[in-house]
N, C-alpha and C positions, 0 to 999 in steps of 0.2 A: 247742616253745616253753616248755612248762610243766615241763620235766624237773627243774630245780632246786627249783621249788615242790613238785612231787610228792614228791621225796626229803625235803625239810624237813618236810612234813606227815606223811609216814610215820614219821619220827623222833619227831615230836610225839606221835603216837598210841601209841608204844611205852611212854610214861610210864605208861599205864593197863594195859599188858600184865601179866597175872597179878594185878591188883587184884581183890579180891572184890566190891567195890561202888564206885559212883561217889560220891565225897564232894566237898564244896566245895573241899577242899584239893587233891586230885589233879586235879580239873577245872580249877582256877585255874592249876596248873602246866602242864597240857596246853595250855590256851588262851593262856597267855603265849607258848608256843612257836609256836602257830598264828598269833598276831598278828604275831610277829617274822617268820615265814615269808611272810606276806602283804605286810608292809612291804618286805621284801627283794625281793619280786617286783614292787615299784613300785606296789602298790595304795594308793589314796588313804588317808591316815591315818584320817580320820573314818569312811570306809567300813569299814576293817579293825576299828576300835574298836567300831562299832555291830554289826558282824557277830559278833564274839566275845562281845559282851554277849547277843545273841539266842541264840547257841549255848549259853552258860552257863545262861541261864534255862530253856531246853528240857531240857538235860541234868539239871539239878537237880530238874526237875519230873517226871522219868520214872522214879521209884523203883519204879513198878509193873512195869517191865520187868526184873525181877531175874533172869529166866531168860536174858537176853541178856548176853553178856560185855561189860563196860564199854567195851573198845576198839572192839568191833564197833558198839555203840550210838553211840559218839561219831562214828565214821566215817559212819554213817547220818545223824546229825543234821547234821554238817558238809556232807555231800553235798547234802542237801535244801536247806539254807540257801544253799549256793553256787549251786545251780540257780536258786533264787528271786532271789538277788542279781543274777544275770545275765539275769533276765527271766522265769524260770519255764517258758516254752514258746516255740516258734518262731512268729514273726509274719511272714507273707509280704508281699512288695511287692504292692500292690493294682494289678492291671492289667485290671480289669473294665470300666473306662470305654472308650468307643470314639470317638476314640483315647484311650488312657491316656497322660498326659503326665508324664514323670519328669524332674525337674530335678536335676542333679548339682552339688554344691558341695564346697569343701574347700580346703586349703592348696596352695601350689605344691609339686609333687613327691609328692603324697599317693597318686597312682595313679588319679585320676578317669578319665582317658582309657582306660587299660587296663581298668579295671572296666567302663566303658561298653561296650567291645567284648565282654568276657566275659559281661556281663549280656544283651546283644543275642543272643549265641550261645546262651546258656541258654534264652532265650525262644523262639528259633527251633527249637532241637533238642528241647527237653523240654516246652515249653508250647504248641507248635503256633501260635505268634504270628508276625505279619509286622511286625517292628520297623523303624524308621527312626532312624538315628543323625544327630544334628545338631551341626555344628561351630561352636560359639559362642565359642571361644577366639581372639580377634582380636589377641592380644598376643604369645603365645609363638611364636617362629620354628618353622616346620614342624609346628605343632600340628594344623593341618587335614590335612596330609599323613599324620601319624601315625594319625589316626582313619580316613583313607581306606584306608591299608594294612591296618589291623585289619578294616575293613569288607570288603575284598576277600578276606582270609583266611577269613572266616566266611560270605561270601556275603550280606552285609547292606548295602544302599545307604546312602550318606552324603550328607546335604544340606549344602551350604556356599555361601557367597557371598563370595569372596575380594575382591571389589571394595568390599564394605561393611565398615565398622569399627564398626557399630552392632549389638551382640549382641541387643538388644531386637527390632530389626527382623528380624534373621536368624531368631530363634526364632519370631516371629509368622508370617513367610513359610513357615517349615518346617511349621508346624502346618496352614496352609492347604493346602500341598502334600500333607501326609499325609492330610488329609480327602478331597481330590479324587482320590487315587491308592490308597486302600484300605489304608493302613498302620494297624495297630491299637494300636501302642505307639510313642511318640515319646520318644527318650532325648536330652536336651539336655545336651551336654558344655560346661561353662563354663570360663573361665580360672581358674587357681589364684590365690588371693589371700591376703594377710595380714589377720588379723582387725583389726589396727590401721590398715589402709589404708582410710580412710573413703571415699574416692572409689570404690574397687573394691567395697566393701560396699554402697554406694548403688546401684551398677550392677546387682549381682545381685538386690537388692531390687526394682529396676525390672523386671528380667526376670521375677521371680516375679509381680509385680503384673500384668504384661502378658499372661502365658500361663496364670495360675491353675493351676499343676500339681496333679495328683492326689497326687503324692508328691515330697518334697524329700529326697534322700539325701545325708547328710554323709559323705564319704569321708575316712578318716583312716588314717595309717600306724601300725600297732600298735607298731612299733619305737621310736616317739617317747615311749612310756610316759606319765608324768603330764602331759607337755606336750600330748599328744593329748587328754587329758581336759579340760584347761583351755581348749584351743582349741575343743573341742566346745561347752563352756559358752558361750563368747563368740559363736560362730556361731548357736547355738540362740536366744540372746537377740534376735538380729537377724532370723533367718529362720524360727524355730519349725519346724525340719525334722521330718520324720515318722519317720526311721530312720537308723541308723548302719551304715556299711560299714567293716569292719576289713580293711585290706590287709596283705600281708607277714606273715601269721600263721605262715608257715613259717620265718621268720627266727630268728636267735639273740637273742630278746628275752625279757624277764622276764614278760610277760603281764599286767601290772597294768592296762593299758588295757581289756582284755577284761572284767576283773572289776569295775572301778570305773565305767566310762563309763555303764552303764545306770542306776545309782543317781544319779549326779551330774546327768545331764541329763533323766532320766526318759523316755528314748526307747529303743526296742528296737534291739538289734543284729540286722540282717536277713540279711546275708551276710558271709562271710569269704573273703578271697583266700588260697589255700593253695599258690601256686606261680606260675611264670611262664607256663605254658601257658594257652591260651585256654579250656580246660575246667576249670582249677584254681580253681573257685569253688563253695563249699558254703553251703547255707542254714544259719543259725546256730541250733543247738538247745542251749539252756542246760543241760538235764539231761544231754545226751551230753557236753558240754564238762566238766561236773562229774565225770562218769565218768572222763574222760581225765586230769583234774587229779589225781584220787585213785588213778590207776593201775589203773582197772577196765576199760580198753579201751573200744571203741566198736563192738560187734558189729553194731548196727542200721545204722550208716553203712556198714560194710563190706559187709553184705548188699545195701543199696541200690545201692552202686556196682557190685556184681556183677550185680544185676538189670538195670542200665542196659546192660550188655554182653551180657546173656543173650538168646539166640534160642531160643524154645521148639521150633521145628521142627528146628533144628540139634541141640538137646539130645536130641530123640527119636531122630534118626539116630545120634548118638553112643552113646546107650544101647543101641541094637540092635547096633552094631559091638562094643561092649564085651562084651555078653552072648554074642556069637558068636566072641569072641576075635579080632576083626578090627581092633582099635585099632592104628593104625600111626603112623609118624613124621610124616605129613602132619597127622593129628589132633593129635598132640603139639605141633607147631609152631603150629597154629591156637589151641590152648589158651593157649600162651605169649603170643600176640598179644593175646588177650582180657584176660589178666592185666595186661599192660603198659598197656592202655587205661584200666585202673582207676585208675592214678596211680603215684606214687613207691612203690617196693617197701617201703622202710623205714617210710613213713607207713602203708601198708596193714598191715604187721606190727604196728605200734604200736596198731592197733585191736583186736588180739586180747589179751584180758586176760592180764597177766603177761609177754607177749612184748616189749612196748615197753621195759620195764625191762631185760630180758635183753640187748636189742640196743642199749642206750644208747651203748656205746662201740665198737660194731661198725660198720664203714664199708660200707654197702650202697648202691651207686650205681645209676642207672637202666640201666647196662649190665650188670647182674647176669646177664642171659640171653644176653649177646653171644656167649660161647664156645659155648654150646649151640646157638644159632641157626646159627653158622658151621659147626659140625659137620654139622647136618642139611642145610644148603644145599649142603654138599660131597658129599652122597650123590646117587646117580643116582635117578631116579623109581622104578626097580625095587627099589632097596635100601631106600628109604623105606617102600614097601609091604610088603616082605618082608625084615626085618632078619636073617633066618637066612642070607642070602646073604653076610653080612659076615664073610668069612674074614680071615686075617692080612694078606694082600696088600692087600685092599680097605681094611682099617682103617688101614694105613700110608698109603695114598693119601689117605684122608679126613683124616688128621691133618695131612699136608703141605698139602693144599688149604685147610684151615680155620685154619692157623697154630697148631694145638694139638699135643698129644703123643698117642701111641698109648694111653698110660695114661688120658688124659682121655676118649678115645673109648670105651675099654673101660668106664670108670666110668659114662659116660652110657648105654651099652647095658645095663649091669646095672641101673641105676636105672630105665630104661625097662621092662625085663622085670618088675622088682619092682612098678612102678606098675601094669602091666597085670594082674598077679595080684591086687593089692589092689582095683583097680577092678572086676574081674570078681566078686570075692567080695562087695564092697559093693553091687554092682548087683543081687544076688540070683540071678546066673547060676550061682554055684557051689553045690556040694552042701552046703558048710558052713552057708550061710545057711538052706537049707531044713531041715537037720537040727538046727539049734540048739534048737528046742523039745523035742526028744527026748533031748537030752544029759542025762546023770545029774548031779545036783547034789551 
């Protein structure tokens, strides 16, 4: 999402490259470009202006840091200010009450229902909660059915009353049902509405008053840019919501909403939707987002995603197999499956500093491992365990069975053998690792 902004900011910092010191003149020139970059990314004008003023003040007041190159110092100042602009630190949705009542609000088509399903899935799988979804959209055709399908996919029950057209009554009945059946989080999905629709705004105000939610989350489509920020302001004046959810952050958008919205409504962004899958939901960390905007990657998030798929016992078994040189294609396939669960391959690569920029124009789809998996699935159980069996005839059979070429099969076998050698060496099972301290310098 922030590709264009990242490129523009990088060009802005080049103005200071090679400068001996930060002066008011070269700072002004750099920040003029920074402000243009932010405005082109659809950041609110006042937010961009105030931001560059703060950066300028800090930059000119840091003459004590003469040992730091001006360009590096400016990047550090911009990074810290960007993180602060977006909220400074992550703020979680409060689900400590029993039951915790979460009211969803937003425009039509903003992604409330999908987010409700994603959030229920996250609470169930990562927070050990027992959530209940509540269908209070009594207007949109098939809205109840959409929530019910999502609920079935993630194994979370949905409370609905299709005979009633009163969302206030449905919400109240759902909370009674939750209390008597041991649900600890109630997620109330309401109808999408226009901020200018007075009748619909009064209705959601009535729902709020009737159920006194612990959190009101305003769901907004990041691709609507400054319109998203303006809508957030109008909704906040009526509902005084507690947090913002940005959906479709994986889309081809300029990112201005993510940067502006925190300042304009003074409410934190709590989660961001990063894809269509039901696990494509991330807590919003301003400092990590600032890292990504400035091309620094996001190693912390990458490690967290890896840990979610990480099985300590399986890792120990794998370590033993590697050290005994018993790592086979079954293990290789298992590792591929774990990587795929972590998310979109290109998104994962973008979290590694410097890699995102290198892959900007490279098309990496979710089927990147498809050919490799097909080749492994075309092997017999004996061949997977003992690749040494794979003579010319067997390789030809595997290529035909997987819809690939013999050259692709040969390439995979070579990569597999190279990987085995590297893993054995890195695991400490090889002599090289043990002998390294004795090597002459």
